[in-house]
C-alpha positions as CSV (number, residue, x, y, z in Angstrom):
1,M,124.7,149.0,27.4
2,T,122.7,149.1,30.7
3,G,119.2,148.3,31.6
4,T,116.9,145.9,33.3
5,K,115.5,143.9,30.4
6,P,117.3,141.4,28.2
7,S,117.4,141.9,24.4
8,I,118.7,139.9,21.5
9,G,121.2,142.8,20.7
10,A,122.7,142.8,24.2
11,C,126.4,143.3,24.2
12,T,127.1,140.1,26.1
13,L,126.0,137.9,23.1
14,V,129.2,136.3,22.0
15,A,130.3,132.8,21.0
16,R,130.1,130.5,24.0
17,R,130.1,126.9,25.1
18,Y,128.2,125.6,28.0
19,R,127.9,122.6,30.4
20,R,131.0,122.3,32.5
21,V,133.3,123.3,29.6
22,Q,134.3,126.8,28.8
23,A,132.6,130.2,28.9
24,R,133.7,133.6,28.0
25,I,133.9,136.2,30.7
26,E,132.3,139.6,29.9
27,L,134.1,142.6,31.1
28,L,133.3,146.3,31.3
29,A,136.6,147.3,29.7
30,L,137.2,150.7,31.1
31,R,137.2,149.6,34.8
32,K,138.1,146.0,34.2
33,L,134.9,144.9,35.9
34,V,133.8,141.3,35.6
35,T,130.1,141.2,34.8
36,E,129.0,137.8,33.4
37,A,130.3,134.5,32.0
38,G,128.7,134.4,28.6
39,S,125.0,134.9,29.5
40,M,125.5,133.3,32.9
41,K,126.0,135.1,36.2
42,F,129.6,135.0,37.4
43,F,130.7,133.9,40.9
44,A,134.3,133.8,42.3
45,V,135.3,131.9,45.4
46,F,138.3,133.2,47.5
47,D,140.1,131.4,50.3
48,D,140.4,133.6,53.4
49,E,143.2,133.7,55.9
50,D,141.1,132.1,58.7
51,G,140.4,129.0,56.6
52,G,136.9,130.2,55.5
53,I,135.9,131.3,52.1
54,T,134.2,134.3,50.5
55,V,131.9,133.9,47.5
56,V,131.7,137.1,45.4
57,T,129.3,137.9,42.6
58,P,128.8,141.3,40.8
59,P,125.9,143.4,42.1
60,L,122.6,144.1,40.2
61,N,123.5,147.7,39.4
62,G,122.2,148.0,35.9
63,T,125.1,146.2,34.1
64,I,123.7,142.7,34.6
65,L,120.2,141.5,34.8
66,P,118.7,139.7,37.7
67,G,118.3,135.9,37.4
68,V,116.3,133.2,39.1
69,T,119.3,130.9,39.3
70,R,121.6,133.6,40.6
71,E,119.0,134.5,43.3
72,S,118.6,130.7,44.1
73,V,122.4,130.3,44.5
74,L,122.6,133.4,46.8
75,T,119.7,132.1,48.9
76,L,121.3,128.7,49.3
77,L,124.6,130.2,50.3
78,R,123.1,132.7,52.7
79,T,120.9,130.0,54.3
80,H,124.0,127.7,54.7
81,A,126.1,130.5,56.1
82,A,123.5,131.4,58.7
83,S,123.2,127.7,59.8
84,P,126.2,125.7,58.7
85,S,125.2,122.7,60.8
86,S,121.9,122.4,59.0
87,G,123.4,120.1,56.4
88,L,122.0,122.2,53.6
89,L,125.2,122.2,51.6
90,T,126.9,119.1,53.0
91,L,130.0,119.5,50.9
92,L,130.7,122.8,52.7
93,A,130.0,121.7,56.3
94,S,133.7,121.5,57.2
95,L,134.4,125.2,56.4
96,P,134.9,127.4,59.5
97,R,133.2,130.4,57.8
98,L,131.3,131.2,54.6
99,A,130.8,134.8,53.6
100,I,128.8,136.0,50.6
101,E,129.4,139.4,49.0
102,E,127.6,141.2,46.1
103,R,130.1,143.7,44.9
104,E,132.1,144.9,42.0
105,L,134.9,142.4,41.0
106,T,137.8,143.4,38.8
107,T,140.2,141.3,36.7
108,D,143.1,142.8,38.7
109,E,141.5,141.3,41.9
110,L,141.2,137.9,40.2
111,I,144.8,138.1,39.0
112,V,146.2,139.0,42.5
113,A,144.2,136.4,44.2
114,A,145.2,133.7,41.7
115,Q,148.9,134.6,42.1
116,A,148.6,134.4,45.9
117,G,146.8,131.0,45.5
118,R,143.6,132.4,47.1
119,L,141.3,132.1,44.0
120,R,139.7,128.7,44.7
121,E,137.2,128.5,41.9
122,T,135.0,130.5,39.6
123,F,131.7,129.4,38.0
124,G,128.7,130.7,36.1
125,V,125.1,130.0,36.9
126,G,122.0,130.0,34.6
127,T,118.8,128.3,34.0
128,A,120.1,126.0,31.2
129,V,123.3,124.9,33.0
130,L,122.5,125.4,36.7
131,V,126.1,125.7,37.7
132,V,129.1,125.4,35.3
133,A,132.8,125.7,36.0
134,V,134.9,128.5,34.5
135,E,138.2,126.7,34.4
136,R,140.4,129.3,32.9
137,I,140.2,133.1,32.4
138,G,142.3,134.7,29.7
139,I,142.6,138.4,29.7
140,S,143.8,140.0,26.4
141,E,145.8,143.2,26.9
142,G,144.7,145.4,24.1
143,E,141.6,146.0,22.0
144,R,142.0,142.8,19.9
145,E,142.0,139.3,21.1
146,I,145.4,138.8,19.5
147,G,148.4,139.8,21.6
148,K,149.6,139.1,25.2
149,V,147.1,137.1,27.2
150,T,147.2,136.9,31.0
151,D,145.8,133.5,32.2
152,I,144.2,133.2,35.5
153,A,144.2,129.7,37.0
154,M,142.1,128.5,39.9
155,S,143.8,126.8,42.8
156,H,141.1,124.0,42.7
157,G,142.1,123.1,39.1
158,K,139.7,121.8,36.5
159,G,135.9,121.3,36.9
160,L,133.7,122.5,39.6
161,G,135.3,123.1,43.0
162,P,133.6,122.3,46.3
163,V,131.3,125.3,46.3
164,G,130.1,125.0,42.7
165,D,129.7,121.3,43.1
166,A,127.7,121.6,46.3
167,L,125.4,124.2,44.7
168,Y,125.0,122.1,41.5
169,E,124.0,119.0,43.4
170,K,121.6,120.9,45.7
171,I,119.9,122.8,42.9
172,L,119.6,119.6,40.7
173,A,118.1,117.7,43.7
174,I,115.5,120.5,44.3
175,K,114.8,120.8,40.5
176,D,114.3,117.0,40.2
177,G,112.0,116.9,43.2
178,R,114.4,114.7,45.3
179,E,114.7,117.4,48.0
180,Q,112.5,120.3,49.2
181,F,113.7,123.7,50.1
182,E,111.5,126.7,51.2
183,N,108.6,125.6,48.9
184,W,110.6,126.2,45.8
185,T,109.0,123.2,44.1
186,V,105.5,121.8,44.3
187,L,104.9,118.1,43.6
188,C,102.0,117.5,41.2
């Protein structure tokens, strides 16, 4: 199913739990593409060899819908990457480099990165949850959920890692009116 409008019959409607707990990752099975975490937009954070990090999210190419929270996260990350000394995302100030990529992401890439200890964290973003950790990814090999499951573990461990936590705190502060950013909120 592709398109640009959400519908109640969308193929990504599955049982899910929210709020820093567990979410189910949706895959395009034929190419093993990661698309969403439940109804949330999916982000993966990879450690780079130079000590920096790369944040990857699937592109808006018809398989997932655009979202305000996704766009907000990308804007915050890009603004911080352009001016790390601005203090926008203070928890990330010590990183030598932050790169942001919108591109296809496969389960194989997640597995290889996790095995190499380079998969720092994964999280989903959405209006209801802002930013929520995806602590564990299980990939069932076969058409049923029963059978061999490959687990992907994050090097950060449980809960939000530094990127997800920095984004959660910043978006919450903007939403609650404690901070201003690019006229996103208007005090009444």
